[in-house]
N, C-alpha and C positions, 0 to 999 in steps of 0.2 A: 845540618840537622835534617833528619828524614822524618817524614810523617808516616805513621803506620795506619793502615786502614783498620777500622774497628769491625769486628765481625757483626754481621747484621742479625739482629734478634728477630725471631718470627713475630709477626703482628699478633696481638692478643685476639683470641677468638671472641666473636660477639656472642651474646646470650642466645640469639636465635640459632647460630651454628652449633652451639652445644646442645640445645634442646631439640633441634629439628629431627634427628634420628629417633628420639623417643616419641615425638609427636607422630611421625609417620608410622611407627610400629603400633602405637595405640590406635591410630586411624584404621590401619589394616585389620587389626584384631576386632575392632568394633564393626567394620564392614562385614567381615566373615561371620561374626556372631549374628548380625542383623539378617544376613542372607539365610543362615540356618533357621532363625526364628520365623522369618517370612515363609521359607520353604516348608517348614512344618505346619504352618497355618494354612497356606494356599496350595501347597503342593510343589514338587520340584519342577514339573513341566511348566507351570505358570511362571515361576521365577526365571527359568531359562528364557521363556518368551518375553518377559518384561526386560530382561537384560539385552536381548537381541533388539527389541524395539527401541530401547535407550540408545544403543549403538547406531541404529539406522537414523534416528532423529538427530543424534549428535553429528553424524556425518553430513546430513542435509543442512544443519545449521552452519557448519563450517563452510560448506559449498556456497550457501546463500550469502554468508558474510564476505567470502572472497569475491563473489560476483559484485556485491555492493561496493566493496573497496575498489575494485577494478573500474566500475562505472564512475565512481567519484574521481578516480585518477584521470580517466579520459575526459571528464567534464573540466577538470583543472587544466588539462593541456589545451582544450579547445578555447577556454576563456581564462587566461592566467590572472586577469584582474579580479575575478570573482573569488570571494573568500571560500576556502575549501570547506565543504560541509563536514560536520562530525558524524561519522557513520557508526561509531560505537562498535567497530569490528573486533577490537581486542577482547572486550568482554563477551561478545557473542562467540568468538572462537574458543575462549576459555570455557564457556558454558558447554559448547559442543564437545570439547575434549573431556570435560567432566562427565558428560552423558555417555561418552564412549567407554569410559572406565567402568568395569563391572562393580556394582555396588549401589546401594540405595542412598547412603549418605552423600555420595558424590552427586547423585541425581538431584537430591533436594538442594544442595549447594548450587548446582547448575540452574535450577529453577529460580533461585534468588538472584542470580546474575541476569536472568531474562526479563523478569517483571520490572516495569519502570520505577515503582517506588523504592524497591530494594536495590535496583541497579544504580540509582542515584546515590544511595548510601555507600555502595561498594566503590563507586567512582570517587566520591569525596574521601573515603578512607584511603584509597590508593594514592590520591594526590598528596594527602598528609604524610603517608609513609614515604613516598618518593622524595618529598621536600625534606623530611627529616633525615633520610639516608643521604641525600645530596649534601646537606649542611654538615652532617657528622663526618663524612668521608673527605670532603674537599674544603670544608670551612667556608663555603660560599656564603657571602653576606649580601649587603645591600649594594656594594660597588663591584660589578663584574670586571671592570678594568683592573682594579686593585687585585682581585682574585687571580686574574690571568697573569699579572706581573709576579705575584707570589708563587704561582705554579712554575713560571719560567725560572725564577730564582732557585726553586727547589730542584728543577731539572738540571740546572747549570752546574751544580756542585757534585753531581754524580759522574763518575768516570765511565767510559764505554764498557769496561770490563765488569761493571756492577758494583765496584767498591766505592764507598763513600769516604771522602776526605773531610775530616773535621777541620773547621776553620771558618774564617770570615771572608766574604767576598768584598773586595775594596775596589770601587770604580777608579779608573785613572783620573788623576787630578784631585783626588780627595784623600782624606786621611791625615794623620798628624804631621807627616813630612811635607805636605803639599803647601801649607800656608794659605793665606787668603786669595792669592792670584793663581795658585796652582804650583806645580813643581818648579824648583829653581833650576834652570837649564843654562845659566851663564858659565863661561869657561873660567876656571881658576887655575893658575899654574901651580904645580906642586911646590911645597915649601921645602927648601934645602936646609938642612940643619946640621 
């Protein structure tokens, strides 16, 4: 009896992956509309200067966050027993990138990433989203050892060529033929008849 590999179905797309192109398009249209509105109110030269200033400030934020992360890493290598301080570099770098992007909505979002009260809200929201994503994709629960064993079991039934063989993994010495002490390995002569 041969087992046939079942064709792999593509994973269903998440809601975010379906909506993300629409959200990005709406964001870009809104950014362009806001630039035109502010440009007609303040003047084109002022808008260009504001965009250049945002890019310069964003670059300096990224540079400062990198220097802070580097100094924290050096401190950690000098005194490995000390708890590594939280530098908050990821949110600062993200704020710098958003400031570099041309547009005023991205600048406002960057400012919310920089101010401590709203920064704490973003950090908490990021943790919740990361925990939810981790649980939904890997099934991580309260027992990390059981999760690691489940992942190992899933990896074991995949062949190197990528095909999945449907079936059940049976450990040696278990199963219906094994009996209570394991498999019967005694020699029995053939029956002549």
